[in-house]
N, C-alpha and C positions, 0 to 999 in steps of 0.2 A: 657546736660542730658535730657532736655525736648524734644529736637528734636529726640534723640535716642529712647526715650520712645514712641513717636508718631510713629516712624518708625517700632518699634517692634510690636506695636498694629496693624499697617496697614498690616504688614506681617502675623500676626496671623489671621486677618480677611480673607486675601486672601487664606491662607492655609486651613481654614475651608470651604470656598466656594468651592475650588478645590476638597477637600475631599468629599464634598456633591455631587458635580457633578460626581466625580468618582464613588461614591456609586450608583447614579442613573443609570449610564451607566452599571454598573456591574449587576444591577437587572432589566435592561430594559426588558419589556415584562412580568415580573412576576406579576401574578394576585393573590394578597394575599387574596382577598375576605374579608379582615378585616379592610380595610381603613388604614392600617399601614404597617410597615415593614414586609418582608416575614417571618422573624423568630419571629414575635410578637405572643405570645400565646393568643388564644381567646377561651373561653368556652361559647358556646351557650346553652341556656336552651329552652326546648320545652314542651308544654302540648298537649297530645293527648290520645287516648284510642284505645283499641282493636287492630285490624290488622294495624292500622295507625302507631303504635309504631314501629312495625317491618319494615314498609316501610321507615320510617325516618332513622332508623339505617342502613338499606341496602343502602340508598342513601348516608349517611355519609361515609360509607366504600369506596365507589367510589370517593366521593368528596375529601377525605383525600389523595388520591394518588397525587393530584396536589396542595393540601392545607393542608400539614401535621401540620400546626400550629393551625388548627381549630379543636376543640373538640365539641361534642354534648352530652348533658345530657337530656335524654327524660324521662319525668315523666308521667307514665300511671296512671292517677288519676280518670278515669271513666268519661263518657260523661257528666252527670248532674253535677258532681263535678267540671269539667272544667268550666262550665257556672256559677256556684255559685261563684267560686273563681275569674273568670274573671270579673263578674259584680261587685263584692265587690272591687276588685283592681282598676277597672276603676272609681268607685265612690269615691275611696280614692286618686284619682289623679295619678294612675298608680303604686301604691305601691305594691311590691311583685309579679309583673307580669313577665312572661317569655319573652324571645326574640321572640319566634314564638308560635302561638297557632292555633289549628285546630278549625274551626267554620263551622257548617253545613250551607248550603246555605239558608235555611229558616230562619236563625237567623242573617245573615250578615246585612241586611238593618235595622233591629231593633237596633243592636248595633251602627251602623253609625248614626242613628237618635237620639238615646239616648246619645251617646258620640261622637259628631262630630269631636272632636280633639283627640280622644282616640287611633287612629291607624295611622301608617305611610302612607302617600300618595305615593303610588308606582309609579304613573305616573311621579311624580317629580324626581324619581330615574331612569326613563327610561323604565318602563315596557310597555309603549304604543307600543314600537317597537316589542313586542312579542304578541300583542293582536290578530293579525290575525291567530295565531296558535290555537285559541280556537273557539268553536261554539258560535253563537250570544247569546243564552240564558245564557250561563255561564259567558260571558263577562258582560252582563247586571246585573246579580246577584252579581258580584264581584266589581261593580263600583257604584259611586254616583256622579251626576252632571258631568258626563263625565270623572271622575277621578277614577283610580283603587285604591282600598284599600285592595284587597285580591288577592292571587294567585289561579286561578282555579285549582282544583285538580281532585278528582274523580266525577263520575256522575252515574246516574241510569236510562239509557234508558230502557223503559219498553217493555214487551212482554207477550204473553200468553204461559207460560210453560205448555205443555200438555202431557198426557200419550198416546203414539202412539198405545199401545195395546188396550186401551179402545176405542179409536176412530175407530180402525180397527174392533173391535168386534161389534161396533154399525153401521159400514158401513158408517162412516162420513169422508169425505175428508177435512182436515183443509184448503186446498187451496180454497175451495168454500165459506169459511167464510170471508167476507170482510166488513160486517156491523154488528152492534149489533143486529138488527132484525134477521139476518141470524144466529148469534151466539145463540140467544134464541131458534130459531127453531131447530138448531142442538143439543142444550142442552136437549130439550124435547125428541128427538130421542135417545140420549145417555142414558138419565134417564130411558126411556122405555125398551131399549135393554140390559142395563148393571146394572142399579140400581145406578150408580154413579151420584152425583149431579154435576152441572157445575162448581161452584166456591165456595171457602171458604170466608166468610166475618164475621168479628167480629161485629155483627149487632149493638151492643149497646156501643161499646168502641173505634172503629176505623173506619175511612172512606177512607182507602187507595185506593180502587177501584174508589170511587167517585172523589178523587183528580186526579187520572190518567185520568178519563174521562173529567174532567174540563180542565186539562192542554192540552190535545190533541185538544180541541176546541178553545184554546187560551183565556180561561177565568179562573178565580180563585175566591177565597173568596173576593178579592178586585180588583178593576179595576186599571188602570195605575195611576189615580189621587188619589188613596187611598180610594175611596168610597166603601162602602159595596155593593157587587155585587150578593147577594144571589137571588135577584128577576130577574136576567138576564134569558131570555128564554132558553139559552143554559145550564145554571146551573140547571134550573128546568128539562130540558130534561134528563140530566144525572141522577137526582134522580128518575125520572119516569122510566128510563130504569132499574135501580137497583130494583125498586118496581116490575116491570114486571117480573124480574128474581125470586123475592121472591114469587110472586103470582103463578108462575108456579112450585114452589117447586124445583127450581134449585140452591138455596143457602143453603150451609151447614153453620149453625151458629157455629163458633169456638170461643174458649176462648183464646184470645190473640195470641201471637207469637207461643207458644207451641201448641196451638190448630191447627194453620195453618200448622205447621211442621208435626203434627200427621196425618192430612188429606192428606198431601203430601206423607207420607210414606205408609199409609194403602190403598191408591187407592180409597177412598170414594169420591174424586172429580176428574173430568176429566182434569181440567185446574187450574193453579195457576197464576193469573195476578200479576206480580211484576217487580221490577227493575232487571237489568242484574246481580246484586250482589247476587240474590237468587240462581244462579248457584252453588255457593259454598255450600249452605245449602243442595241442592238436592244431589250433588255428595257425600257429607259427611254423610247425614242422610238416604238416600235412595240407598245405595250401591247396593243392590240386584236388582235394577231396571235399571241397565246399559243397554243402547240400547233400552229402552222403553220410552224415553223422546224425545220431540222435542220442537220447539219454533215457534210461528207465531206472527205477529204484532197485537197490539190491533185492534179490528174491528173499523171501522169508524161509524159516526152517519148517514152518507148518502153515496151513491155510489161515489167513488172517493174522499171522504173526508180524512182529515189528520188522520194518524194512529200513529203518533209519539208522545211520551209523556215521562216524566221523573219522577222518584220517588226516592228521596234521592240525596246524593252528598254533597261534602264539599269543603272548600278552606282553605288556610293558611293566617293568618294575623300577622302583627308585631305591638305590642303595641308601642305607641309613646314614652313612657318612657324607652324603651330598651336602655341600655348602649352600646349595640353592634349592633345598627341598620344597619350599613353598612355591617357588616359581616353576619347578619341575612338575609338581602336582597340578598346578593350574593349567599348564600346557598339556600335560598328558591326559587330564580329564577332558579338556577341550577336544583333543585328538580322538579320544575313544568314544565320546558321546555326542559328537556333532554330525548330523546327517550329511551335510555337504562335504565334510572332510572324508567321511567313510565312503561316500559315493565316488569321490575322486580316487581314493585308494583302490577301489574296485575297477573303475573304468580305465584309469590310466596305468595302474600298477598290478592289476589282476588279483587283488587280495579280497577274498570273500568276507564280508563284514559279519561280526557277531551282533552288532547293534540292531535290534529288532525293529526299531522305528523306521529304518530305511526300506524295509520290505514292502511298504505300501507305495513306494515311489514308482514313477513311470518305468524306470530301468528294469524293475523286477516283473513288470507286466508285459514287457515287449517281446515280440517274436525275435528269435535269433536266426538270421538267414543262413549262416554257416551250418547250423544244426537243423536244417530242413524246416525252418520257420517255427521251431518248437519254443515254448516259453520255458527254457531250461532253468533260468534264474528263479522263476516262480516255484518250480519243482524243488530246487535245492532249499529255498527259503522256507517252504512249508515243512520240510523235513527237520529243521533245526530244533523245534520244540519237542520232538520225540526221541532225540538222541540221548541214550543213557550215558552216565558218567563212567569213564574208565579210571581205575585206581592204579596209579603208576608206582608210587613210593620212590625212595631214593635208590632202590635196587632195580629200577626199570631196565637199565642197560644190560645188566647181567641176565635178567629174565628174558629179554629179547634174544640174547645170545643162545640161551638154552632152548627157547621156543624154535628158533631156526634149526638148531641141531635135531630137535624132535621132528620137524618137518622133513629134514633131509633123511632121517632114519625111516620115516614113513614112505617117502618116495623110493627108498632103497629096499622096501619090502617088509618093514617091521609093522606089526600091529599098532595102530594109532594109540590105543589106550596104553600099551606097554611102552611105546616111545615117550609118551607124555609122563608116565609114572617115573621112568628113569630120569627124565629131564627135571621133574619136580625134586627128586632126591639130590641130583647134582646141584640144583639151585639152593636147596636147603643147606647143603654142605658149604656152599660158597657164601651164603648170607646169614646163616644161623636162624633163619625164619622157620616158623612152624608150617607144616603142610596141612592144608584143609583136606581132610579125607572124605 
């Protein structure tokens, strides 16, 4: 009886092994994206806000065609609420966090510094094989110590959105504006001939133009080593240029986002320097001005200097405590690296892609009727490869606060170098960081 029992046991083991092998052959080539069987149901959760929610849902519709077992629940909980909940969850060891979360590029390094084990190492899952599909600055922002922790998503290559009718009325050709000095000279002519000021700036609450000017020069609030860089001559030059605009009465002081949009609509400014994403605001809010807009690159600080810069952009991250990390990785990689998905995100949701392979598509070669038939997407896409990397650190928010104060002091009459030097010292006191002298 014992021998029979052993024989039955052996036969049972063999049959299980054969069944398993048969199952593998039957499903060979099936990519479940869930780290399990093809029919295993997986529900992923994601946190995002605004148009990113629609982009996620559009991507999942396509993804489910080959991965019907994967569902996605997107929670639209607002940008600042995402960060509050994310920080709280990470501090609690990952409790209550989603499988995928949207994080703006200026916050990624701060999270990685504060929570070094808080997010999935994407390089260990093979994302390095996709790295060359993205521009250098996006790769650097999404990684730490040579390892990827975020999937690069949208970006904000910058440009000078300008009113073609105002420029024509003033007799100014935008093609002749290649430096900031030339821009100021043109601005004076436009102001004299049309009454329109050159740019809108929220003088006392935001420094968007200052940041764009820093980035195009390859400098920022901090240097690559994390030292405070406000005293850098190139940083001072940017603030001096903004002061020169103010002294010439070329700056319209606006109150926040709504003030900028109002100036865009009413034609009281000739240009609006912003990221490519501002296209959507213009066509939505200034519908009556179709055919009266164009774009040219930011002027350089010297002849032949860099005109490429970035403002805004975000990436996707996977918290380490995700119970569905493999499935989350599979979907997020698909989302970030699939041309069709990225084109939908741009066409339907206004998100400029970081994925360089889409730049050869028809969309990026087309004339844009609203912008006087100009190929504005081609212009923005060609800029991406030349954008320097800004170094944010975990103290970016404090640095932004001090930079805005320095800008306010400058508009109130203080020498730009002195305003920045004082801001650097205040920032050092608040962060205990070294100042790059």
